[in-house]
C-alpha positions as CSV (number, residue, x, y, z in Angstrom):
1,M,-88.5,19.3,-33.2
2,E,-88.9,20.2,-29.5
3,K,-90.9,23.3,-28.8
4,A,-88.9,25.9,-26.9
5,R,-90.6,27.2,-23.7
6,Q,-91.0,30.9,-23.4
7,H,-89.5,32.3,-20.2
8,S,-90.3,35.7,-19.0
9,A,-89.6,37.7,-15.9
10,V,-92.6,38.2,-13.7
11,T,-93.3,41.6,-12.4
12,T,-94.3,41.2,-8.8
13,P,-96.5,43.6,-7.0
14,I,-95.6,45.4,-3.8
15,L,-98.4,45.6,-1.2
16,T,-98.3,48.1,1.6
17,T,-100.3,48.3,4.8
18,A,-100.1,50.7,7.7
19,R,-97.1,48.9,9.2
20,L,-95.8,46.5,6.5
21,V,-94.4,46.2,3.1
22,L,-95.1,42.9,1.2
23,R,-92.8,42.2,-1.8
24,A,-91.5,39.2,-3.6
25,P,-88.7,37.3,-1.7
26,G,-85.2,38.0,-2.8
27,E,-81.8,36.5,-2.0
28,G,-81.2,39.0,0.7
29,D,-84.1,37.5,2.7
30,F,-82.6,34.1,2.8
31,D,-80.6,34.4,6.1
32,A,-83.7,35.4,8.0
33,Y,-85.8,32.7,6.3
34,A,-83.2,30.0,7.1
35,A,-83.2,31.2,10.8
36,M,-87.0,30.9,10.9
37,M,-87.0,27.4,9.4
38,A,-84.2,26.3,11.7
39,D,-86.4,27.0,14.7
40,A,-88.4,23.8,15.5
41,D,-91.4,25.6,17.1
42,T,-91.7,28.3,14.4
43,A,-91.3,25.8,11.5
44,R,-93.5,23.1,12.9
45,F,-96.6,24.0,10.9
46,I,-94.9,25.5,7.8
47,G,-92.9,22.6,6.5
48,G,-91.0,21.5,9.6
49,Q,-87.5,22.3,10.9
50,M,-84.9,22.5,8.2
51,T,-81.1,22.6,7.8
52,R,-79.8,25.6,6.0
53,S,-79.4,23.7,2.8
54,A,-82.9,22.3,3.0
55,A,-84.2,25.8,3.8
56,W,-82.4,27.1,0.6
57,R,-84.4,24.6,-1.5
58,S,-87.6,25.6,0.2
59,F,-86.8,29.3,-0.3
60,A,-86.0,28.7,-4.0
61,T,-89.4,27.0,-4.3
62,L,-91.1,30.2,-2.9
63,V,-89.1,32.3,-5.4
64,G,-89.8,30.0,-8.3
65,H,-93.5,29.8,-7.5
66,W,-93.7,33.5,-8.6
67,Q,-92.1,32.7,-12.0
68,L,-94.2,29.6,-12.7
69,R,-97.6,30.8,-11.4
70,G,-97.4,34.6,-11.5
71,F,-98.1,34.8,-7.8
72,G,-96.6,33.6,-4.6
73,M,-95.6,34.2,-1.0
74,F,-94.5,37.7,-0.2
75,S,-91.6,38.6,2.1
76,V,-93.2,40.6,4.9
77,L,-91.1,43.6,6.1
78,D,-91.5,46.0,8.9
79,K,-92.2,49.3,7.1
80,K,-90.2,51.4,9.7
81,T,-87.1,49.2,10.1
82,G,-87.0,47.0,7.0
83,D,-86.7,43.9,9.2
84,W,-87.9,40.7,7.6
85,L,-90.8,39.3,9.6
86,G,-91.9,36.3,7.6
87,R,-93.7,35.2,4.5
88,V,-97.4,35.6,3.7
89,G,-99.2,35.1,0.4
90,A,-100.8,33.2,-2.4
91,W,-99.8,29.5,-2.8
92,Q,-100.8,26.7,-5.1
93,P,-98.1,24.2,-5.9
94,E,-98.9,21.2,-8.1
95,G,-101.5,19.0,-6.5
96,W,-102.5,21.5,-3.7
97,P,-106.1,21.3,-2.6
98,G,-106.9,24.8,-3.7
99,Q,-105.8,28.4,-4.1
100,E,-104.4,29.3,-0.7
101,V,-103.3,32.3,1.2
102,G,-101.0,31.2,3.9
103,W,-98.7,32.7,6.5
104,G,-95.7,32.1,8.7
105,L,-93.9,34.7,10.8
106,I,-90.8,34.8,13.0
107,P,-91.5,34.6,16.8
108,A,-90.7,38.3,17.4
109,A,-93.5,39.2,14.9
110,Q,-96.2,36.9,16.3
111,G,-99.0,38.2,18.4
112,K,-98.8,41.8,17.1
113,G,-101.5,41.6,14.4
114,Y,-99.0,41.5,11.6
115,A,-100.3,38.2,10.2
116,Y,-103.8,39.6,10.1
117,E,-102.7,42.8,8.4
118,A,-100.6,41.0,5.8
119,A,-103.1,38.2,5.1
120,S,-105.9,40.9,4.7
121,A,-103.8,42.7,2.1
122,C,-103.1,39.4,0.4
123,L,-106.8,38.5,0.3
124,D,-107.6,41.9,-1.2
125,H,-104.9,41.1,-3.8
126,V,-106.0,37.6,-4.8
127,F,-109.7,38.5,-4.9
128,G,-109.0,41.8,-6.7
129,S,-105.9,41.7,-8.9
130,L,-105.8,37.9,-9.4
131,G,-109.5,37.4,-9.8
132,W,-109.8,34.4,-7.5
133,S,-113.3,33.4,-6.6
134,Q,-112.3,31.2,-3.6
135,V,-109.5,30.9,-1.2
136,I,-108.4,28.3,1.3
137,H,-106.0,28.1,4.3
138,C,-104.4,24.7,5.1
139,I,-103.9,24.5,8.8
140,A,-102.9,21.7,11.2
141,A,-105.7,20.9,13.7
142,E,-103.4,21.7,16.6
143,N,-102.4,25.1,15.3
144,A,-104.8,27.1,17.3
145,P,-103.3,30.6,16.5
146,S,-103.6,30.0,12.7
147,I,-107.2,28.7,13.1
148,A,-108.1,31.8,15.1
149,L,-106.5,34.0,12.4
150,A,-108.4,32.2,9.6
151,R,-111.7,32.7,11.5
152,R,-110.8,36.3,12.2
153,L,-110.3,36.7,8.4
154,G,-113.8,35.4,7.9
155,S,-112.9,31.9,6.8
156,R,-114.8,28.8,8.0
157,W,-113.9,25.1,8.3
158,Q,-114.5,23.1,5.1
159,A,-112.8,19.8,5.3
160,E,-109.8,17.7,6.4
161,V,-107.4,16.6,3.7
162,L,-104.1,14.9,3.2
163,L,-101.7,17.1,1.4
164,P,-99.9,15.9,-1.7
165,P,-96.3,14.5,-1.7
166,P,-93.9,15.0,-0.1
167,L,-96.4,16.0,2.7
168,V,-98.5,12.9,2.5
169,D,-98.5,12.3,6.2
170,Y,-99.7,15.8,7.0
171,K,-103.4,16.2,7.6
172,A,-104.6,19.7,7.0
173,Q,-107.8,21.4,8.1
174,I,-109.1,23.4,5.2
175,Y,-110.6,26.8,6.1
176,G,-111.9,29.1,3.3
177,Q,-114.2,31.6,1.9
178,S,-115.4,33.1,-1.3
179,A,-114.6,36.5,-2.8
180,E,-118.2,37.5,-2.2
181,E,-117.9,36.6,1.5
182,W,-114.6,38.6,1.8
183,R,-116.0,41.7,0.1
184,A,-119.2,41.6,2.3
185,R,-117.1,41.9,5.5
């Protein structure tokens, strides 16, 4: 007799910062997500430019990650306007090189410190609430703004790796730090 799998709803946290609200992605975020992923420059380092239907599958992966792992990427919202600014959060799909905190913001939200603010809240969350001892950031070598952000967060270069399928041709620079290093900042 086949064992039945237990399915349960995951209660997702809501993180707040001075300017942002970070919450689990919902269907109402999809239009903004699809627009972000349709922009070649913006999507270049976060999975590549996608059609709306491909973006739907990618978005569903973000939503499903919460159910399967109990953590995931947050939708980042402007606290004053409620506008969707991007996604930032914990990420570890099957075969990933480690427990990651990653980020991707729409062009209008870049260069304003939002990624640092959101990633800092996420690092507090993964090291505190989730009990992670290490974190990584997978970044393309030519993505200078993300490398600068990783360094600003206190992470340092660790290795270059090939990501698992379907991203086998994507070389990532791994930046990371320990919980102790984060707390000592």
